[in-house]
BAFI-3210 file (N, C-alpha, C; in Angstrom, 3 decimals, decimal comma, padded with zeros to 6 digits):
// residues 294
n [1|2|3|4|5|6|7|8|9|10|11|12|13|14|15|16|17|18|19|20|21|22|23|24|25|26|27|28|29|30|31|32|33|34|35|36|37|38|39|40|41|42|43|44|45|46|47|48|49|50|51|52|53|54|55|56|57|58|59|60|61|62|63|64|65|66|67|68|69|70|71|72|73|74|75|76|77|78|79|80|81|82|83|84|85|86|87|88|89|90|91|92|93|94|95|96|97|98|99|100|101|102|103|104|105|106|107|108|109|110|111|112|113|114|115|116|117|118|119|120|121|122|123|124|125|126|127|128|129|130|131|132|133|134|135|136|137|138|139|140|141|142|143|144|145|146|147|148|149|150|151|152|153|154|155|156|157|158|159|160|161|162|163|164|165|166|167|168|169|170|171|172|173|174|175|176|177|178|179|180|181|182|183|184|185|186|187|188|189|190|191|192|193|194|195|196|197|198|199|200|201|202|203|204|205|206|207|208|209|210|211|212|213|214|215|216|217|218|219|220|221|222|223|224|225|226|227|228|229|230|231|232|233|234|235|236|237|238|239|240|241|242|243|244|245|246|247|248|249|250|251|252|253|254|255|256|257|258|259|260|261|262|263|264|265|266|267|268|269|270|271|272|273|274|275|276|277|278|279|280|281|282|283|284|285|286|287|288|289|290|291|292|293|294]
n.u [000,918|000,452|001,921|000,220|000,241|-000,488|-001,115|-001,028|-002,370|-002,126|-003,326|-003,075|-005,340|-005,719|-008,235|-009,916|-010,699|-012,341|-010,742|-011,565|-013,501|-013,176|-010,706|-008,156|-009,604|-009,511|-007,115|-008,149|-007,709|-007,158|-007,563|-006,597|-006,688|-005,231|-004,974|-002,267|-001,368|001,271|003,946|006,137|006,280|006,760|003,623|001,054|001,282|-001,487|-003,930|-005,356|-007,574|-008,690|-011,205|-011,436|-013,634|-014,735|-015,010|-018,318|-018,889|-018,265|-018,154|-020,496|-022,204|-024,937|-024,450|-025,052|-026,350|-027,942|-030,474|-031,747|-031,141|-032,690|-032,505|-032,026|-034,788|-034,618|-035,098|-038,366|-039,213|-037,161|-034,387|-031,540|-028,718|-025,333|-022,267|-021,273|-021,194|-018,255|-018,594|-020,552|-019,434|-018,573|-021,129|-022,126|-023,907|-025,788|-029,332|-031,803|-033,873|-036,700|-038,612|-038,856|-035,826|-035,105|-035,184|-033,827|-031,408|-032,634|-034,639|-037,848|-041,261|-043,960|-046,765|-049,812|-052,830|-054,707|-054,253|-053,140|-054,831|-053,293|-051,020|-052,183|-052,624|-050,264|-048,995|-048,491|-051,034|-054,043|-057,559|-057,463|-055,496|-054,148|-054,379|-056,627|-056,546|-057,324|-056,574|-053,799|-050,910|-049,444|-046,260|-043,864|-040,483|-037,086|-033,882|-030,512|-028,260|-025,591|-024,491|-023,993|-025,750|-028,743|-031,914|-035,374|-037,604|-040,295|-042,784|-045,709|-047,167|-048,601|-051,243|-051,166|-048,675|-047,246|-046,269|-044,198|-042,791|-041,514|-040,491|-038,102|-036,996|-035,980|-034,266|-032,093|-031,887|-030,290|-028,082|-027,086|-026,923|-026,263|-028,667|-029,567|-031,995|-035,423|-038,865|-041,974|-043,265|-044,062|-046,949|-046,049|-042,999|-043,036|-043,585|-041,970|-039,468|-036,736|-033,820|-031,772|-030,381|-031,738|-032,392|-034,059|-035,354|-038,033|-041,675|-044,435|-045,489|-047,438|-046,964|-045,947|-044,506|-040,649|-039,882|-042,033|-044,990|-047,523|-048,030|-048,544|-046,535|-045,092|-044,912|-046,977|-049,037|-048,115|-046,572|-043,716|-040,595|-037,908|-034,477|-032,190|-031,605|-029,875|-027,315|-027,789|-028,763|-031,166|-030,681|-030,629|-029,741|-029,485|-030,671|-030,632|-031,538|-031,493|-030,277|-027,625|-026,146|-023,793|-021,171|-021,956|-022,639|-020,328|-020,476|-018,153|-016,669|-017,042|-019,229|-020,506|-023,671|-024,488|-026,045|-025,934|-025,754|-024,793|-025,747|-027,253|-029,264|-030,606|-030,819|-032,265|-034,738|-034,963|-035,689|-038,518|-039,531|-039,361|-038,768|-035,900|-034,703|-031,979|-031,596|-032,722|-033,119|-031,343|-031,588|-030,917|-031,937|-031,173|-031,903|-034,646|-037,041|-039,604|-043,059|-044,101|-041,548|-041,460]
n.v [-001,213|002,220|005,108|007,442|010,943|013,889|017,265|020,418|023,719|026,955|030,056|033,824|035,990|039,233|041,589|043,559|047,044|050,360|053,249|053,745|054,662|052,574|051,441|049,055|045,934|042,556|040,274|037,646|033,950|031,378|028,056|025,290|021,775|019,389|016,232|014,168|011,817|009,790|009,285|007,475|009,448|012,922|014,754|017,128|020,124|020,813|022,797|026,209|028,087|031,654|033,768|037,190|039,236|042,441|045,305|047,574|050,316|053,274|055,916|057,353|057,308|058,050|060,127|059,061|060,902|062,653|064,727|064,157|066,354|068,527|072,292|074,588|077,287|080,586|083,668|084,343|081,697|080,366|077,910|078,465|079,499|077,716|076,629|074,740|071,212|069,244|067,183|068,021|069,559|069,625|068,247|064,939|062,852|059,626|058,894|058,508|055,187|054,803|055,203|052,430|051,753|052,684|050,054|050,404|052,978|054,781|057,643|058,501|059,668|060,076|061,027|061,890|063,087|063,287|062,966|060,233|058,763|057,863|058,995|061,783|061,548|061,162|063,386|067,152|068,302|069,833|070,992|073,558|074,344|076,780|075,710|073,542|069,805|068,765|070,244|069,532|067,823|064,516|063,538|061,279|060,492|059,783|060,624|061,577|060,129|061,984|059,331|058,355|056,717|056,183|057,045|056,899|059,455|061,716|064,058|066,712|068,968|071,765|071,075|072,549|073,021|070,549|069,030|070,918|071,148|068,436|068,413|070,265|068,697|066,492|067,653|068,486|065,695|064,271|065,534|064,644|065,789|066,049|065,167|064,975|063,814|063,516|063,776|063,726|065,836|065,500|066,374|066,051|065,877|068,698|070,095|069,302|070,077|072,186|070,691|071,902|070,678|069,864|068,589|068,266|067,891|069,065|070,272|070,962|072,234|072,755|075,422|078,493|081,532|081,278|082,774|084,572|085,247|085,135|085,075|083,140|080,596|080,191|077,635|076,321|076,443|074,499|075,773|076,250|075,126|073,409|073,047|070,960|072,051|072,068|072,832|074,845|077,216|079,645|083,053|085,825|088,652|087,784|085,582|082,185|079,275|075,916|076,020|075,216|075,174|076,783|076,711|076,782|079,486|080,380|081,076|081,096|078,601|076,375|073,513|069,770|069,307|071,992|075,595|077,775|080,691|079,506|076,796|073,881|073,186|076,111|076,854|075,031|075,575|078,238|078,352|077,339|079,384|080,374|082,018|082,477|082,493|083,053|085,813|087,555|090,725|091,876|089,700|086,036|083,094|080,292|077,739|077,838|078,078|079,103|079,718|082,693|083,715|084,693]
n.w [-000,102|-000,681|000,789|002,930|002,866|004,980|004,624|006,094|005,098|005,520|005,112|005,319|005,398|004,185|005,038|003,233|003,731|003,805|005,546|008,854|012,159|014,104|013,170|011,533|010,089|011,825|010,654|008,852|009,045|007,144|006,853|005,074|004,207|002,559|001,310|-000,028|-001,997|-001,868|-004,187|-006,656|-008,385|-008,828|-007,225|-008,213|-006,660|-004,388|-005,080|-003,336|-003,322|-002,736|-002,026|-001,710|-000,077|-000,908|000,983|001,770|-000,264|001,575|000,958|000,337|002,428|004,731|007,530|010,626|012,716|010,969|010,448|013,056|015,028|016,776|016,392|018,447|018,677|016,703|015,568|013,644|013,365|012,459|012,753|014,891|013,653|012,591|012,325|009,644|009,574|009,287|007,672|005,754|004,355|001,927|000,461|-000,253|-000,490|-000,355|-001,288|001,135|001,412|-000,271|-002,682|-004,904|-006,892|-010,399|-013,079|-015,192|-016,576|-017,984|-018,968|-017,806|-017,547|-015,187|-015,092|-013,048|-013,340|-011,567|-008,133|-006,385|-003,444|-001,720|-001,769|-001,450|001,358|002,670|002,187|002,552|002,317|003,039|003,941|004,365|002,766|000,096|-002,470|-004,281|-004,080|-006,147|-008,350|-008,217|-009,531|-009,474|-010,034|-011,179|-011,356|-012,734|-011,474|-011,326|-008,553|-006,164|-005,473|-008,037|-009,088|-010,512|-009,340|-008,161|-008,125|-006,828|-006,634|-005,913|-008,243|-009,732|-011,728|-013,775|-014,645|-014,672|-017,207|-018,257|-015,742|-015,665|-018,038|-017,673|-015,757|-017,441|-018,721|-016,983|-015,714|-018,013|-018,200|-015,874|-013,537|-009,940|-007,558|-004,205|-002,743|-003,669|-003,492|-001,705|000,834|003,960|006,208|009,123|008,680|007,863|009,863|012,155|014,515|013,263|011,881|010,501|008,337|006,095|003,044|000,852|-002,436|-003,723|-004,359|-004,163|-001,360|001,761|003,045|004,617|003,344|003,735|006,988|007,435|008,631|007,686|004,855|002,298|000,860|-002,535|-003,177|-001,602|-003,599|-005,584|-007,479|-007,292|-007,006|-005,220|-005,258|-004,089|-001,086|000,766|-000,656|-001,920|-000,582|001,358|001,810|003,915|005,107|008,580|008,561|007,654|005,898|004,754|008,100|008,833|006,570|006,222|005,293|002,462|001,432|000,362|-002,374|-004,727|-004,196|-006,068|-005,939|-006,158|-007,247|-006,637|-007,664|-010,329|-012,335|-014,703|-014,734|-015,537|-014,449|-013,680|-016,509|-017,649|-016,109|-016,468|-019,370|-019,406|-018,485|-015,934|-012,849|-011,063|-007,560|-006,871|-008,467|-006,802|-005,265|-002,338|-000,908|-000,982|-002,745|-003,637|-004,269|-005,372|-007,782|-009,670|-010,665|-011,045|-010,206|-007,837]
ca.u [000,224|001,177|001,734|-000,225|000,950|-001,545|-000,648|-001,812|-001,700|-002,234|-003,195|-003,436|-005,992|-006,030|-009,821|-010,164|-011,987|-011,696|-010,670|-012,829|-012,705|-013,044|-009,318|-008,673|-010,143|-008,383|-006,768|-008,934|-007,032|-007,923|-006,561|-006,909|-005,987|-005,415|-004,376|-001,882|-000,669|002,882|004,035|007,397|006,378|006,338|002,511|001,146|001,024|-002,731|-004,353|-005,875|-008,435|-009,456|-011,949|-011,405|-014,868|-014,333|-016,186|-019,074|-017,995|-018,771|-018,044|-021,979|-022,757|-025,714|-024,618|-026,072|-027,272|-028,689|-032,054|-031,847|-030,559|-033,092|-031,677|-032,953|-035,468|-034,436|-036,456|-039,069|-039,692|-036,201|-033,366|-030,037|-027,736|-024,380|-021,088|-021,614|-020,527|-017,118|-019,258|-021,590|-018,914|-018,708|-021,948|-022,375|-024,669|-026,818|-030,898|-032,720|-034,480|-037,928|-039,176|-037,610|-034,985|-035,543|-034,364|-032,536|-030,978|-033,457|-035,256|-039,458|-042,029|-045,437|-047,697|-051,143|-053,322|-055,466|-053,234|-053,751|-055,137|-052,421|-049,995|-052,582|-052,573|-048,868|-048,746|-048,666|-052,060|-055,219|-058,513|-057,102|-054,439|-054,673|-054,920|-057,183|-056,183|-057,868|-055,645|-052,552|-050,585|-048,239|-045,032|-042,812|-039,355|-035,709|-032,991|-028,995|-027,840|-024,577|-023,746|-023,647|-026,851|-030,384|-033,280|-036,859|-038,206|-041,862|-043,670|-046,829|-046,924|-049,837|-051,370|-051,314|-047,191|-046,715|-045,454|-043,136|-041,699|-041,352|-039,603|-037,004|-035,923|-035,338|-032,530|-031,742|-031,365|-029,652|-026,884|-026,496|-026,640|-026,640|-029,686|-029,849|-033,502|-036,747|-039,889|-042,970|-043,051|-045,700|-047,260|-045,179|-042,039|-043,076|-044,039|-041,146|-038,562|-035,535|-032,488|-030,741|-029,507|-032,779|-031,829|-035,127|-036,102|-039,654|-042,179|-045,945|-045,550|-048,217|-046,480|-045,892|-042,941|-039,623|-039,588|-042,943|-046,253|-049,142|-047,897|-048,058|-045,344|-045,587|-044,943|-048,305|-049,613|-047,835|-045,955|-042,481|-039,702|-036,794|-033,587|-030,753|-031,877|-028,835|-026,327|-028,516|-029,769|-032,002|-029,661|-031,122|-029,164|-028,794|-031,422|-030,324|-031,984|-031,406|-029,576|-026,405|-025,610|-022,994|-020,321|-022,610|-022,741|-019,231|-020,456|-016,969|-016,219|-018,463|-019,102|-021,318|-025,041|-024,909|-026,897|-025,593|-026,387|-024,232|-025,793|-028,068|-030,675|-030,663|-030,899|-033,802|-036,194|-035,530|-036,335|-039,934|-040,136|-039,734|-037,719|-034,630|-034,435|-030,997|-031,393|-033,488|-032,165|-031,511|-031,742|-030,703|-032,677|-030,405|-032,475|-035,630|-037,352|-041,107|-043,825|-044,060|-040,042|-041,524]
ca.v [000,110|003,294|005,761|008,796|012,168|014,855|018,455|021,551|024,849|028,274|031,419|035,070|036,898|040,608|041,884|044,766|047,703|051,312|053,743|053,819|055,204|051,723|050,636|048,164|044,777|041,563|039,304|036,314|033,064|030,118|026,885|024,163|020,417|018,540|014,674|013,802|010,064|009,565|008,015|007,446|010,524|014,102|015,223|018,468|020,981|021,282|024,406|026,721|029,381|032,487|035,144|038,475|040,154|043,826|046,196|048,309|051,689|054,065|057,240|058,165|056,912|059,309|060,403|058,606|062,091|063,546|065,034|063,795|067,004|069,860|073,403|075,889|078,583|081,822|084,552|083,897|080,368|079,629|077,683|079,339|079,100|077,492|076,484|073,648|070,385|068,855|066,015|068,230|071,012|069,158|067,187|064,301|061,678|058,750|058,994|057,484|054,430|055,598|054,771|051,703|052,469|052,229|049,031|050,989|054,520|055,432|058,682|058,425|060,644|059,268|062,266|061,659|064,299|062,612|062,629|059,007|059,230|057,567|060,294|063,079|061,479|061,260|064,760|068,359|068,751|069,605|071,563|075,068|074,936|077,687|074,896|072,131|068,735|068,093|071,130|069,082|066,494|063,626|063,106|060,318|060,558|059,500|061,479|061,240|060,684|061,665|058,105|058,256|056,083|056,622|056,666|057,404|060,777|062,306|065,226|067,088|070,266|072,136|070,559|073,157|073,062|069,448|068,816|071,559|070,446|067,393|068,818|070,615|067,792|065,637|068,052|067,985|064,325|064,299|066,161|063,739|066,652|065,368|065,450|064,204|063,373|063,773|063,203|064,850|066,639|065,094|067,340|065,876|066,502|070,402|070,659|068,707|070,963|072,312|070,271|072,508|070,003|069,788|068,715|067,434|068,454|069,057|071,319|071,303|071,898|073,714|076,182|079,760|081,760|081,013|083,877|085,386|084,821|085,382|084,757|081,706|080,184|079,699|076,028|076,237|076,181|073,725|076,495|076,457|073,886|073,875|071,722|070,535|073,017|072,401|073,228|076,328|077,710|080,531|083,734|087,183|089,151|086,880|084,477|081,067|078,341|075,205|076,946|074,500|075,377|078,050|076,686|076,955|080,736|080,655|080,575|080,736|077,202|075,642|071,693|069,024|069,933|073,762|075,903|079,135|081,122|078,600|075,500|073,183|073,639|077,556|076,919|073,892|076,249|079,357|077,824|077,040|080,849|080,324|082,820|082,100|083,089|083,643|086,784|088,374|091,783|092,016|088,097|085,023|081,694|079,894|076,751|078,202|078,352|079,536|080,294|084,227|084,580|084,841]
ca.w [-000,027|-000,743|001,985|002,541|003,731|005,156|004,761|006,085|004,283|006,432|004,306|006,192|004,008|004,675|004,781|002,859|004,268|004,060|006,791|009,945|013,462|014,785|012,869|010,469|010,543|012,157|009,595|008,695|009,036|006,250|006,971|004,184|004,842|001,796|001,365|-000,927|-001,831|-002,116|-005,551|-007,508|-009,645|-008,081|-007,495|-008,270|-005,372|-004,270|-005,432|-002,614|-004,008|-001,590|-002,836|-000,678|-000,423|-000,881|001,630|000,888|-000,208|002,500|000,451|000,230|003,394|005,441|009,050|011,450|013,545|009,775|010,564|014,502|016,186|016,265|016,864|019,137|017,726|016,785|014,998|012,366|013,503|012,166|013,773|015,389|012,334|013,165|011,438|008,574|009,985|008,492|006,804|005,034|003,746|000,425|000,977|-001,280|000,143|-001,158|-000,649|001,835|001,232|-000,353|-003,638|-005,311|-008,008|-011,604|-013,411|-015,936|-016,479|-019,186|-018,587|-017,915|-016,541|-015,163|-014,560|-012,810|-013,245|-010,294|-007,186|-005,950|-002,252|-000,739|-001,910|-001,107|002,641|003,106|001,951|003,683|001,800|003,782|003,319|004,533|001,605|-000,793|-003,722|-004,274|-004,614|-007,642|-009,117|-007,964|-009,947|-008,865|-011,038|-010,887|-012,474|-012,190|-011,009|-010,714|-007,119|-005,765|-005,672|-009,523|-009,155|-010,792|-008,088|-008,398|-007,345|-006,825|-006,241|-006,060|-008,497|-010,228|-012,920|-015,039|-014,935|-014,843|-018,120|-018,245|-014,553|-016,236|-019,405|-017,326|-015,098|-018,279|-019,174|-015,614|-016,025|-019,213|-017,790|-014,542|-012,251|-009,301|-006,354|-003,072|-002,489|-004,312|-002,675|-001,187|002,062|004,822|007,287|010,189|008,266|007,697|011,275|013,202|014,886|012,234|012,391|010,046|007,311|005,258|001,494|-000,057|-003,717|-003,801|-004,987|-003,320|000,126|001,871|003,979|004,389|002,970|005,372|008,095|007,035|009,503|007,133|003,504|001,302|-000,320|-003,718|-002,889|-001,254|-004,786|-006,437|-008,834|-007,055|-006,832|-004,297|-005,573|-003,132|-000,591|001,565|-001,750|-002,395|000,657|001,351|002,715|004,111|006,490|009,257|008,359|007,006|005,735|006,084|009,244|008,835|005,432|006,082|004,011|001,225|001,383|-000,425|-004,021|-005,504|-004,331|-006,779|-005,615|-007,008|-006,445|-006,619|-009,020|-010,340|-013,582|-015,911|-014,409|-016,025|-013,677|-014,175|-018,221|-017,875|-015,666|-017,260|-020,396|-019,709|-018,210|-014,457|-012,547|-010,011|-006,488|-006,697|-009,117|-005,936|-004,482|-000,595|-000,432|-002,400|-002,441|-004,892|-004,516|-005,606|-009,049|-009,703|-012,350|-010,780|-009,764|-006,305]
c.u [000,579|001,051|001,620|-000,044|-000,544|-000,875|-001,399|-001,115|-002,491|-001,902|-003,865|-004,103|-006,307|-007,534|-009,550|-010,990|-010,958|-011,620|-011,678|-012,309|-012,673|-011,527|-009,407|-009,078|-009,325|-008,255|-007,721|-007,932|-007,685|-007,059|-007,354|-006,167|-006,182|-004,521|-003,784|-001,089|000,559|002,997|005,771|007,636|005,924|004,747|002,288|000,727|-000,492|-002,961|-005,476|-006,562|-009,253|-009,932|-011,865|-012,612|-014,554|-015,411|-017,022|-018,469|-019,048|-018,851|-019,473|-022,936|-023,635|-025,096|-025,578|-027,048|-027,858|-029,858|-032,409|-031,603|-031,264|-032,483|-032,759|-033,439|-034,879|-035,539|-036,842|-039,397|-038,306|-035,075|-032,197|-029,327|-026,382|-023,472|-021,648|-020,582|-019,411|-017,562|-020,016|-020,551|-018,855|-019,866|-022,309|-022,861|-025,654|-028,150|-030,894|-033,389|-036,004|-038,769|-038,272|-036,856|-035,580|-034,729|-033,295|-032,341|-031,809|-034,309|-036,940|-040,066|-043,708|-046,113|-049,039|-051,483|-054,599|-054,350|-053,771|-054,039|-054,336|-051,181|-050,452|-052,452|-051,255|-048,400|-048,876|-050,232|-053,401|-056,204|-058,005|-056,039|-054,736|-054,821|-055,555|-056,678|-056,247|-056,993|-053,818|-052,084|-049,687|-047,340|-044,091|-041,775|-038,007|-034,854|-031,540|-028,741|-026,290|-023,686|-023,246|-024,683|-027,906|-031,071|-034,535|-037,231|-039,575|-041,642|-044,876|-046,474|-048,478|-050,027|-051,138|-049,392|-046,800|-045,683|-044,276|-042,093|-040,864|-039,994|-038,146|-036,227|-035,322|-034,231|-031,847|-030,711|-030,534|-028,373|-026,172|-026,011|-027,214|-027,899|-029,745|-030,817|-034,633|-037,843|-040,920|-043,041|-044,195|-045,686|-046,174|-043,867|-041,705|-042,915|-042,934|-039,970|-037,300|-034,069|-031,403|-029,946|-030,445|-032,112|-032,685|-035,417|-037,427|-040,177|-043,307|-045,298|-046,586|-047,667|-046,410|-044,672|-042,020|-039,672|-040,811|-044,328|-047,388|-048,906|-047,571|-047,369|-045,908|-045,600|-046,074|-049,407|-049,387|-046,904|-044,388|-041,644|-038,224|-035,573|-032,061|-030,882|-030,547|-027,315|-026,596|-029,516|-030,247|-031,049|-030,549|-030,757|-028,859|-029,753|-030,777|-030,651|-031,579|-030,209|-028,117|-025,569|-024,641|-021,941|-020,778|-022,573|-021,372|-019,683|-019,407|-016,486|-017,301|-018,085|-020,609|-022,831|-025,545|-025,498|-026,225|-025,943|-025,750|-024,477|-026,888|-029,239|-031,119|-031,489|-032,275|-034,974|-036,375|-036,225|-037,975|-040,598|-040,025|-038,643|-037,402|-034,616|-033,195|-030,557|-032,103|-032,535|-032,297|-031,661|-031,235|-031,622|-032,181|-031,236|-033,769|-036,300|-039,221|-041,599|-043,389|-042,927|-040,365|-041,408]
c.v [001,228|004,559|006,908|009,849|013,377|016,486|019,715|022,856|026,045|029,356|032,669|035,860|038,459|041,165|043,495|045,769|049,524|052,086|053,800|054,355|053,840|050,867|049,704|046,767|043,613|040,896|038,163|035,354|031,635|029,127|025,873|023,018|019,600|017,047|014,097|012,099|010,295|008,419|008,143|008,982|011,702|014,254|016,519|019,105|021,197|022,356|025,071|027,854|030,175|033,729|036,003|039,273|041,593|044,608|047,058|049,800|052,630|055,726|057,967|057,914|058,187|058,996|059,691|059,757|063,197|063,691|064,850|065,046|068,315|071,081|074,076|076,884|079,590|082,634|083,734|082,346|079,463|079,350|078,583|078,639|078,675|076,952|074,825|072,362|069,643|068,055|066,339|069,427|070,702|068,076|066,263|063,055|060,880|058,956|058,065|056,595|055,260|055,014|053,650|052,111|051,731|050,949|049,393|052,505|055,212|056,567|058,174|059,375|060,280|060,670|061,778|062,699|064,512|062,340|061,145|059,397|058,655|058,270|061,531|062,745|061,767|062,379|065,708|068,872|068,757|070,696|073,147|075,409|075,953|077,415|073,503|070,756|068,335|068,877|070,749|068,041|065,702|063,412|062,140|060,355|060,327|060,878|060,908|061,601|061,225|060,698|057,732|057,139|056,437|056,071|057,209|058,426|060,896|063,444|065,732|068,799|070,724|071,772|071,173|073,125|071,654|069,197|069,538|071,401|069,622|067,505|069,088|069,795|066,816|066,283|067,955|066,806|063,790|064,757|065,666|064,878|066,141|065,876|064,594|063,498|064,030|063,123|064,221|064,823|066,143|066,216|067,358|066,390|068,108|070,999|070,249|070,184|070,768|071,524|070,932|072,074|069,259|069,585|067,983|068,265|068,379|070,152|071,529|071,012|072,981|074,464|077,547|080,373|081,701|082,466|084,852|084,529|084,461|085,191|083,517|081,588|080,007|077,926|075,609|075,827|075,420|074,370|076,964|075,386|074,137|072,634|071,869|071,773|073,583|073,329|074,499|076,933|078,994|081,838|085,227|087,634|088,141|085,802|083,516|079,898|077,439|076,215|076,406|074,509|076,595|077,992|076,678|078,360|081,160|079,922|080,341|079,538|076,403|074,101|071,350|069,661|071,167|074,379|077,349|079,303|080,331|077,091|074,962|073,205|074,813|077,635|076,046|074,906|077,671|079,365|077,570|078,601|080,888|081,378|082,254|083,077|083,597|084,885|088,050|089,530|091,811|090,825|087,514|083,881|080,932|078,406|076,619|078,320|078,473|080,157|081,821|084,817|084,859|083,827]
c.w [000,141|000,385|001,768|003,651|003,949|005,202|005,017|005,624|005,037|005,608|005,282|005,191|004,539|004,338|003,971|002,902|004,025|005,387|007,732|011,593|014,500|014,372|011,926|011,034|010,727|010,736|009,863|008,260|008,071|006,314|006,293|004,444|003,297|001,887|000,089|-000,892|-002,405|-003,428|-006,159|-008,013|-008,684|-008,564|-007,603|-007,010|-005,430|-004,131|-003,863|-003,039|-002,848|-002,085|-001,716|-000,924|-000,059|000,209|001,081|000,796|000,574|001,991|000,661|001,430|004,190|006,828|009,877|012,341|012,253|010,358|012,188|015,495|016,066|016,958|017,813|018,398|018,191|016,400|014,117|012,433|012,984|013,013|013,856|014,332|013,205|011,591|010,734|009,111|008,905|007,307|005,991|004,373|002,069|000,477|-000,261|-000,920|-000,733|-000,479|000,104|001,536|000,778|-001,344|-004,461|-006,900|-009,247|-012,003|-014,509|-016,070|-017,689|-018,683|-018,625|-017,065|-016,352|-014,604|-014,320|-012,514|-011,797|-009,402|-006,421|-004,131|-001,240|-000,413|-000,904|000,775|003,546|003,005|002,753|003,263|002,659|003,455|003,548|003,663|000,798|-002,222|-003,391|-004,448|-005,788|-008,684|-008,883|-008,946|-009,326|-009,978|-010,309|-012,043|-011,722|-011,948|-010,654|-008,920|-007,087|-005,747|-006,897|-009,657|-009,787|-009,650|-008,556|-007,459|-007,556|-006,496|-006,799|-006,857|-009,194|-011,299|-014,006|-015,696|-014,983|-015,714|-018,490|-017,157|-015,119|-017,136|-018,466|-016,181|-016,045|-018,718|-018,228|-015,692|-016,696|-019,080|-016,588|-013,732|-010,975|-007,699|-005,248|-002,748|-003,615|-003,987|-002,196|000,399|003,067|005,590|008,710|010,062|008,086|009,173|012,490|013,267|013,588|012,933|011,508|008,979|006,208|003,839|000,458|-001,130|-003,762|-004,456|-004,131|-001,871|000,841|003,067|003,656|003,930|004,331|005,887|007,828|007,965|008,754|005,450|003,063|000,612|-001,718|-004,325|-002,215|-002,123|-005,772|-007,624|-008,314|-006,763|-006,255|-004,801|-004,588|-002,166|000,257|000,718|-001,702|-001,547|000,455|002,399|002,796|005,332|007,580|009,561|007,212|007,124|004,677|006,928|009,395|007,829|005,163|005,090|002,422|000,732|000,430|-001,791|-004,884|-005,264|-004,942|-006,205|-006,548|-006,385|-006,326|-007,792|-009,268|-012,124|-014,934|-015,723|-015,324|-015,716|-014,095|-015,858|-018,201|-017,049|-016,214|-018,896|-020,647|-018,885|-016,818|-013,956|-011,132|-008,565|-006,360|-007,381|-007,806|-005,309|-003,026|-000,262|-001,492|-001,931|-003,539|-005,123|-005,038|-007,074|-008,718|-010,778|-012,047|-010,508|-008,326|-005,061]
res [m|r|p|v|l|t|v|s|l|t|l|a|v|l|t|l|t|g|c|s|l|m|g|s|e|p|r|a|t|v|t|a|t|a|t|v|v|a|t|p|e|p|s|p|v|p|a|v|t|v|t|a|q|a|a|d|d|p|t|y|d|r|p|l|w|l|g|q|v|p|l|a|l|g|d|n|n|l|g|v|r|d|d|t|p|s|e|l|e|d|r|q|l|e|p|r|d|w|l|p|d|p|t|t|d|d|w|f|a|d|i|q|m|d|v|p|d|d|i|r|d|r|s|s|w|e|k|n|c|p|v|h|i|d|d|l|a|y|i|v|i|p|y|w|g|f|d|q|q|v|h|t|g|e|m|l|v|h|e|d|y|a|e|d|i|a|g|a|f|e|k|i|f|a|a|q|f|p|i|e|e|m|r|v|i|s|r|e|e|r|d|s|p|t|t|g|d|h|n|v|t|s|a|f|t|c|r|l|v|v|g|r|a|t|v|w|s|e|h|a|y|g|k|a|v|d|i|n|p|f|h|n|p|f|h|k|n|d|e|l|f|p|e|l|s|e|a|y|l|d|r|d|w|v|r|e|g|m|i|d|e|a|s|v|v|h|a|a|f|t|s|i|g|w|g|w|g|g|d|w|t|g|r|e|d|w|m|h|f|s|v|t|g|k]
***
């Protein structure tokens, strides 16, 4: 009978990870045991194949504290403004899970002139709003995120401008301009204490003008759109919204998601005759486009 030898091979495999506060991951040890039959002729060395699993890319992860820390209230029901957290100075975050992502990267526009009941119920619309629900339309469109992936967005808009708005966003989509989130704002979100880091692209929200106690916003009629508010804040004297977007008052430091006169966003909305809040005198509202320019 030919003698039998048992050979143990131990391989140390480094786990591939990105930098983290927890330090590097411990090395994984893989032990493989092979049985080799001794023969007069040399036998092949047994092969051991080890596949290393790369860690998930954390580049676009949302900080756990985002949207969780209410600010103290200052004047006009705005929060007290503060410096921008370092993680948000060049903000490029993936959207939170909302609607299922599209199966392709192709453009589409689903415009429903009758707002579905479930969408109405989770929106900020109520009977005292200055527009009737029958005058609003529900739009579902894709958008490019900062994570370089296509996501599904939604918004409520005035039905008279639904096709124009979809057409403007088609141009924005074609240019792959990044948007962090695009969704319908609920009453609960509208009425929650401000955390100063809001960044939802939206149209209809039943609310007053920021800093005004009695004047309905154009958003309350579905005739205005805000795009990447944190990257394109509202600013007037000491008022800033979102309140932690201080770093984005520097418009000379051009970062992804910002809007200026040379951006595709500006071109897309001015091409349908809408006005831009970045042109206002005595205040700037770089996120804001509206039918009336107000």
